[in-house]
KEROVEX-957998 format. One record per residue (C-alpha): x, y, z. Coordinates in Angstrom, 2 decimals, always signed. Layout:
       px       py       pz
        X        Y        Z
...
//
This chain:
       px       py       pz
    +4.81   +30.05   -45.74
    +7.48   +27.69   -44.29
    +7.42   +26.11   -40.95
   +10.52   +24.45   -38.78
   +10.01   +20.81   -37.31
   +10.70   +21.76   -33.35
    +9.77   +18.15   -32.30
    +9.69   +14.77   -33.62
    +8.15   +11.67   -31.72
    +7.30    +8.05   -33.62
    +5.44    +9.21   -36.73
    +4.55   +12.58   -35.01
    +5.93   +16.05   -35.77
    +5.61   +19.55   -34.07
    +5.76   +22.44   -36.40
    +5.95   +26.40   -35.86
    +6.73   +29.05   -38.05
    +9.33   +30.39   -36.30
   +10.89   +33.13   -35.06
    +6.88   +33.01   -34.07
    +6.53   +30.19   -31.35
    +3.04   +28.68   -32.29
    +3.49   +24.62   -32.47
    +0.90   +22.73   -34.52
    +0.98   +18.77   -34.70
    +1.16   +17.15   -38.31
    +2.41   +13.63   -39.89
    +4.83   +13.13   -42.49
    +3.52   +11.91   -45.97
    +4.50    +8.26   -47.08
    +6.68    +9.90   -50.16
    +8.63   +11.63   -48.11
    +9.88    +8.69   -45.94
   +10.86    +6.76   -49.10
   +13.09    +9.61   -50.18
   +15.23    +9.41   -46.70
   +14.96    +5.83   -46.33
   +19.32    +6.04   -46.13
   +18.42    +7.91   -42.56
   +16.31    +6.55   -39.39
   +14.63   +10.19   -39.76
   +14.19   +11.81   -43.12
   +12.97   +15.00   -41.24
   +15.01   +16.11   -38.50
   +13.88   +18.68   -35.81
   +15.40   +22.20   -37.06
   +14.14   +21.33   -40.85
   +12.07   +23.67   -42.68
    +9.29   +22.10   -44.14
    +6.03   +23.08   -46.04
    +2.24   +21.81   -44.44
    -0.85   +21.61   -45.35
    -3.58   +20.41   -43.84
    -1.91   +18.85   -40.96
    +0.86   +17.14   -43.35
    +4.10   +18.03   -43.96
    +4.54   +18.36   -48.07
    +8.01   +19.01   -48.81
   +11.13   +19.42   -47.03
   +13.79   +22.42   -47.71
   +17.56   +22.16   -48.29
   +19.30   +22.07   -45.50
   +21.99   +24.70   -44.74
   +23.81   +22.17   -42.85
   +23.29   +19.43   -40.25
   +24.93   +16.61   -37.90
   +24.46   +13.30   -38.85
   +25.73   +10.28   -37.30
   +26.02    +6.43   -37.67
   +24.12    +3.98   -35.91
   +26.03    +1.91   -33.30
   +24.37    -1.30   -34.25
   +25.20    -3.40   -37.23
   +22.61    -1.67   -39.79
   +24.90    +1.23   -40.24
   +21.78    +3.37   -40.62
   +22.23    +7.10   -40.33
   +20.51    +9.46   -37.97
   +20.06   +13.23   -38.42
   +20.66   +14.83   -35.12
   +19.58   +18.35   -36.22
   +19.32   +20.61   -39.40
   +19.62   +24.01   -40.02
   +21.83   +24.95   -36.81
   +23.46   +28.42   -36.07
   +25.64   +26.66   -33.39
   +26.04   +23.50   -31.84
   +27.01   +23.11   -28.01
   +28.64   +19.97   -27.01
   +28.16   +19.67   -23.37
   +30.97   +17.60   -21.78
   +31.81   +16.52   -18.03
   +35.10   +15.42   -16.74
   +34.07   +13.23   -14.22
   +30.49   +12.09   -13.08
   +30.31   +11.18   -15.74
   +33.36   +11.48   -17.75
   +32.89   +12.22   -21.35
   +35.63   +10.10   -23.51
   +37.49   +12.23   -25.64
   +37.23   +10.38   -29.02
   +33.80   +10.85   -28.78
   +34.53   +14.71   -28.51
   +36.71   +14.19   -31.33
   +33.89   +12.51   -33.37
   +31.51   +15.36   -32.85
   +33.98   +17.78   -33.54
   +34.64   +16.36   -36.91
   +31.40   +16.13   -37.81
   +30.71   +19.71   -37.11
   +33.86   +20.55   -39.10
   +32.29   +18.56   -42.04
   +29.02   +19.92   -42.24
   +30.02   +23.86   -41.17
   +28.02   +24.14   -37.87
   +30.13   +26.36   -35.71
   +30.53   +24.45   -31.81
   +31.48   +25.68   -28.71
   +32.23   +23.15   -26.15
   +30.37   +23.89   -22.86
   +32.47   +22.10   -19.60
   +29.25   +21.47   -17.53
   +29.48   +20.59   -13.95
   +32.20   +23.20   -12.82
   +30.97   +22.82    -9.55
   +32.30   +19.53    -9.03
   +35.62   +19.62   -11.52
   +36.91   +22.36    -9.30
   +36.99   +19.63    -6.19
   +37.48   +16.50    -8.43
   +39.24   +17.12   -11.48
   +41.19   +20.55   -11.37
   +44.24   +19.23   -13.28
   +41.35   +17.33   -16.17
   +39.85   +20.70   -16.70
   +43.55   +22.45   -17.02
   +44.51   +19.65   -19.81
   +40.79   +19.85   -21.32
   +41.14   +23.09   -22.57
   +45.03   +22.80   -23.37
   +43.93   +20.15   -26.08
   +40.42   +22.02   -27.35
   +41.37   +25.70   -27.04
   +44.96   +24.95   -28.52
   +43.17   +22.98   -31.72
   +41.00   +26.46   -31.56
   +37.86   +25.42   -30.15
   +36.26   +27.67   -27.52
   +35.67   +26.01   -23.81
   +32.95   +27.04   -21.90
   +33.23   +26.82   -18.04
   +29.71   +26.73   -17.08
   +27.41   +25.28   -13.91
   +24.19   +24.58   -13.68
   +24.16   +24.37   -10.40
   +25.62   +27.51    -9.28
   +24.65   +29.57   -12.44
   +28.85   +30.03   -13.60
   +28.73   +30.82   -16.95
   +25.30   +31.05   -17.40
   +25.12   +34.58   -18.76
   +27.71   +34.08   -21.51
   +26.07   +31.07   -22.65
   +22.56   +33.19   -22.97
   +24.37   +36.03   -24.56
   +25.55   +33.05   -27.62
   +21.98   +31.63   -27.87
   +20.14   +34.75   -28.14
   +18.30   +34.94   -31.69
   +20.14   +31.40   -32.72
   +19.01   +27.74   -33.13
   +21.40   +26.07   -30.96
   +21.70   +21.97   -30.54
   +22.55   +20.88   -26.75
   +24.23   +17.19   -27.45
   +26.62   +14.89   -25.13
   +26.57   +11.53   -23.72
   +24.24   +10.85   -21.27
   +24.59   +12.40   -17.91
   +26.89   +15.23   -18.72
   +23.44   +17.55   -17.53
   +22.13   +19.19   -20.84
   +18.55   +19.17   -19.69
   +19.69   +20.71   -16.44
   +21.66   +23.25   -18.17
   +18.54   +24.22   -20.26
   +16.43   +24.52   -17.31
   +18.87   +26.42   -15.98
   +19.07   +28.96   -18.49
   +15.26   +29.13   -18.28
   +13.78   +28.47   -15.11
   +10.06   +28.65   -16.70
   +10.45   +25.28   -18.83
   +11.10   +22.49   -15.82
   +12.56   +20.10   -18.69
   +12.35   +16.75   -16.70
   +16.12   +15.66   -15.64
   +15.27   +12.47   -13.03
   +15.83   +11.93    -9.78
   +18.79   +13.45    -8.55
   +21.73   +10.39    -8.36
   +24.62    +9.80    -5.61
   +26.51    +8.66    -8.87
   +26.40   +11.81   -11.01
   +25.38   +14.18    -8.31
   +23.25   +16.25   -10.81
   +19.83   +14.65   -12.48
   +20.06   +11.90   -14.80
   +19.39   +12.19   -18.18
   +15.63   +11.27   -19.04
   +15.32   +12.87   -22.82
   +14.08   +10.37   -25.13
   +13.36   +12.44   -28.65
   +15.00   +15.40   -29.98
   +12.49   +18.48   -29.19
   +13.07   +22.81   -29.67
   +12.17   +25.19   -26.89
   +12.38   +28.95   -27.01
   +15.38   +29.98   -24.65
   +16.89   +33.20   -23.89
   +15.42   +34.77   -26.55
   +16.73   +31.97   -28.84
   +15.59   +28.57   -29.59
   +17.53   +25.28   -27.47
   +17.21   +21.65   -29.68
   +17.48   +19.11   -26.26
   +18.73   +15.80   -27.35
   +19.04   +12.00   -25.81
   +22.60   +11.57   -24.63
   +24.75    +9.82   -26.98
   +26.56    +6.55   -26.33
   +28.83    +6.17   -29.94
   +29.06    +8.60   -32.80
   +30.10    +6.81   -35.85
   +31.21    +9.24   -38.93
   +29.18    +9.19   -42.10
   +29.98   +10.70   -45.70
   +33.44   +11.59   -44.35
   +36.16    +9.81   -47.17
   +38.99    +8.40   -45.27
   +41.80   +10.64   -46.90
   +40.22   +13.79   -46.33
   +39.52   +13.01   -42.55
   +42.38   +14.78   -41.14
   +41.06   +17.90   -43.05
   +38.52   +18.08   -40.16
   +41.17   +18.55   -37.51
   +41.73   +22.48   -37.93
   +45.43   +21.76   -36.30
   +46.54   +18.76   -38.25
   +44.77   +20.63   -41.38
   +46.93   +23.95   -40.91
   +50.10   +21.71   -39.98
   +49.74   +19.67   -43.32
   +50.63   +22.57   -45.70
   +54.34   +22.16   -44.69
   +54.45   +18.40   -46.01
   +56.87   +16.94   -48.14
   +54.63   +14.85   -50.11
   +51.00   +14.96   -51.16
   +49.21   +13.18   -50.61
   +50.43   +12.39   -47.35
   +48.47   +10.14   -44.28
   +50.31   +12.08   -42.04
   +51.09    +8.78   -40.19
   +54.59    +7.30   -41.60
   +55.76    +9.77   -44.65
   +59.14   +11.22   -44.64
   +59.03   +15.20   -43.55
   +55.42   +15.08   -42.32
   +54.82   +18.34   -41.08
   +52.27   +16.92   -38.58
   +54.22   +14.26   -37.05
   +56.70   +17.30   -36.69
   +54.23   +19.16   -34.91
   +53.12   +16.50   -32.95
   +56.85   +16.15   -31.82
   +56.75   +19.95   -30.90
   +53.78   +19.64   -29.13
   +51.43   +22.24   -31.33
   +49.17   +18.95   -31.79
   +48.08   +17.37   -28.84
   +48.95   +13.49   -28.85
   +45.28   +12.80   -27.60
   +44.18   +14.40   -30.52
   +46.24   +12.65   -33.04
   +45.74    +9.64   -31.29
   +41.94    +9.96   -32.00
   +42.76   +11.06   -35.64
   +44.89    +7.73   -35.98
   +41.81    +5.58   -34.49
   +39.60    +7.21   -37.15
   +42.09    +6.30   -40.07
   +41.80    +2.58   -38.69
   +38.17    +2.11   -38.81
   +36.55    -0.15   -41.32
   +36.63    +1.63   -44.69
   +33.41    +0.49   -45.57
   +31.98    +2.80   -42.99
   +32.95    +5.97   -45.03
   +30.90    +6.84   -48.35
//
């Protein structure tokens, strides 16, 4: 019998024999900590583990995971969550505005580790009044790249039924920058949870982000992982020459390039550049691709 890690805070863990929700506390054996020294958390929420006498003895191989490089100079890596059926990237286009570069970095990581992803455009009650044109452009960019973009509002309930259906029977990560309303959205999906969102802010017009660690909850007949807001998203384990593989629209167009390999930056008869000029690849996505190529090569493995 194995357990799933449903909460991690400091050296303490909660695990449960999913799909049965019966969390029990445990700690991590020292040897496992040493084996995972390259990451800040060798055991992540979503991991399948073996437990005996309140101690995690072993971690099963992961089917997938989402990992980011720390924003500080240590270049340590942090596993956000493991063994996901889907990732819900929660974004807002105003109050606050989610940077498109952040969106693209998150999507690249999902592509690299084969995590299905949905973009959840929250606070539509605000966007319809203050960012209607931005919503149209955002959907053009990301639906054009092949990603579903779902319009929702934790405040009014718009789109929540569709989201509930999508996570039923699934393990879903809710992630995004601070202030986009992840915890408020999870509360709206299951009013009985009562996750902490903080005081109402006149600036954000929603609950301020207060989640400080990763935790899984039973929600809408599935399981949702709430996560702290992420300020930056550094890539790891992605070869520089393969970055375009994780932009689906670039990868599709690249099959028509004259030269192989092609960096899709200045080579003659580059099908990616041609698609950009024809408007089938958005300039915003292409700009994100170029920024990733310009990063310090030492940041890739």
